[in-house]
C-alpha positions as CSV (number, residue, x, y, z in Angstrom):
1,M,15.6,275.1,67.0
2,D,14.7,277.9,64.6
3,N,14.7,280.5,67.5
4,E,18.1,279.2,68.4
5,L,19.3,279.8,64.8
6,L,17.8,283.3,64.8
7,M,19.6,284.1,68.0
8,K,22.9,282.7,66.6
9,M,22.5,284.8,63.5
10,T,21.8,287.8,65.7
11,E,25.0,287.1,67.7
12,Y,26.9,286.5,64.4
13,Y,26.0,290.1,63.4
14,A,26.4,291.6,66.9
15,G,26.9,295.4,66.7
16,Q,25.4,295.5,63.2
17,P,21.7,296.1,63.7
18,H,21.1,296.8,60.0
19,R,22.2,293.3,59.2
20,I,20.0,291.8,61.9
21,Q,17.0,293.9,60.8
22,H,17.6,292.7,57.2
23,F,17.6,289.0,57.8
24,M,14.7,289.2,60.2
25,K,12.6,291.0,57.6
26,V,13.6,288.5,54.9
27,Y,12.7,285.7,57.4
28,A,9.3,287.3,58.1
29,Y,8.4,287.9,54.5
30,S,9.6,284.4,53.6
31,R,7.4,282.9,56.3
32,M,4.4,284.9,55.2
33,I,4.7,284.2,51.5
34,G,5.4,280.5,52.1
35,E,2.3,280.1,54.2
36,M,0.2,282.1,51.8
37,E,1.5,279.9,48.9
38,H,0.6,276.8,51.0
39,L,4.1,275.2,51.0
40,D,4.3,271.8,52.6
41,S,5.7,271.9,56.1
42,R,9.1,270.6,55.1
43,M,9.7,273.1,52.3
44,Q,8.3,275.9,54.6
45,H,10.9,274.9,57.3
46,I,13.7,274.8,54.8
47,L,12.6,278.3,53.4
48,E,12.6,279.8,56.9
49,V,16.0,278.4,57.8
50,A,17.5,279.6,54.5
51,A,15.9,283.1,55.0
52,A,17.5,283.4,58.5
53,A,21.0,282.4,57.1
54,H,20.8,283.7,53.6
55,D,23.3,286.6,54.0
56,I,25.8,284.7,56.3
57,G,28.5,285.1,53.7
58,I,28.6,288.9,54.0
59,R,31.0,289.1,56.9
60,R,33.7,286.9,55.3
61,S,33.1,288.7,52.0
62,E,33.8,292.0,53.6
63,E,36.9,290.6,55.3
64,I,38.3,288.9,52.2
65,Y,37.1,291.1,49.3
66,G,36.2,294.4,51.1
67,D,32.6,294.3,49.8
68,S,29.4,292.4,50.2
69,A,28.8,291.6,46.5
70,G,26.1,289.0,45.9
71,K,28.5,286.6,44.1
72,H,30.9,286.8,47.0
73,Q,28.1,286.0,49.4
74,E,27.1,283.0,47.3
75,E,30.7,281.8,47.3
76,L,31.4,282.2,51.0
77,G,28.0,281.7,52.6
78,P,27.2,278.0,52.1
79,D,30.0,276.6,54.2
80,E,29.4,279.0,57.0
81,A,25.7,278.3,56.9
82,A,26.3,274.5,57.0
83,E,28.6,274.8,60.0
84,M,26.1,276.9,62.0
85,L,23.2,274.6,61.0
86,A,25.1,271.5,62.0
87,E,26.0,273.0,65.3
88,T,22.3,273.9,65.9
89,G,21.2,270.3,65.2
90,Y,19.6,270.5,61.7
91,D,19.5,267.3,59.6
92,E,21.8,266.8,56.7
93,E,19.1,266.9,54.0
94,L,17.9,270.3,55.2
95,I,21.5,271.6,55.5
96,E,22.3,270.6,51.9
97,R,19.2,272.4,50.6
98,V,20.0,275.5,52.6
99,R,23.6,275.4,51.4
100,Y,22.2,275.5,47.9
101,L,19.8,278.3,48.6
102,V,22.4,280.4,50.4
103,G,24.8,279.8,47.4
104,H,22.2,280.9,44.9
105,H,20.1,283.6,46.5
106,H,21.5,286.3,44.2
107,T,21.1,284.2,41.1
108,Y,17.8,284.9,39.4
109,S,17.8,282.4,36.6
110,D,17.0,278.7,36.7
111,I,15.2,279.0,40.0
112,D,14.3,275.4,41.0
113,G,11.8,275.2,43.7
114,M,9.3,277.4,45.5
115,D,11.6,277.7,48.5
116,Y,14.2,279.3,46.2
117,Q,11.6,281.5,44.5
118,I,10.1,282.8,47.7
119,L,13.5,283.5,49.3
120,V,14.4,285.6,46.2
121,E,11.1,287.5,46.4
122,A,11.4,288.1,50.1
123,D,15.0,289.4,49.8
124,F,13.9,291.6,46.9
125,L,11.1,293.1,49.0
126,V,13.6,294.1,51.7
127,N,16.4,295.2,49.3
128,L,14.1,297.4,47.3
129,F,13.1,299.2,50.5
130,E,16.7,299.3,52.0
131,N,18.2,300.7,48.8
132,E,20.5,303.6,49.7
133,D,19.3,305.6,46.7
134,G,15.7,305.3,47.8
135,I,12.9,303.4,46.2
136,N,13.2,303.2,42.5
137,E,9.8,302.7,40.8
138,K,11.5,301.4,37.6
139,A,13.4,298.8,39.6
140,V,10.2,297.8,41.4
141,R,8.3,297.3,38.1
142,N,11.2,295.4,36.6
143,A,11.3,293.1,39.6
144,L,7.5,292.6,39.3
145,E,7.9,291.7,35.6
146,R,11.0,289.6,35.7
147,I,11.5,288.2,39.2
148,F,8.3,287.8,41.1
149,V,6.2,284.7,40.3
150,T,4.1,284.0,43.4
151,E,0.8,285.8,43.7
152,S,1.5,286.5,47.3
153,G,4.9,288.1,46.6
154,K,3.4,290.2,43.8
155,A,0.6,291.4,46.0
156,L,3.1,292.4,48.7
157,L,5.3,294.2,46.2
158,R,2.4,296.1,44.7
159,A,1.0,297.1,48.1
160,M,4.4,298.2,49.4
161,F,5.7,300.1,46.4
162,L,3.1,300.7,43.8
163,A,-0.1,301.2,45.7
164,E,-2.1,299.7,42.8
């Protein structure tokens, strides 16, 4: 079922390889960090599904607002994610948690759950690299101090950007 979702997300972003590359990297880092942090199988599955769908609100945000601002993604993404997940056959409990995660993945306060925390960390790892202005060491150190909580996420961040 997850490969079906990954394919649906790829088709959703047809012709936009940078969007496909982004969610696939977030998916891979989410999976890796979740496994390294020993999430139970249900939370790991929710995390991976949320990682695949986390930016689904971008397309509508660009159509409606002309941008891909995080708040617009959080506003528009949950309903689209829920629709795609229901079509793919996911259960209602999983869909509701993924709706929540998609609707909060750019909100860095009051993070409730390791699935949420790891999704934020994985998205940060990819966004820090994909930043159009290049890698900003100050932003990396700020994220390490204020955003990252998991030891696995911190280790990845340091190895990727700080070579400590």
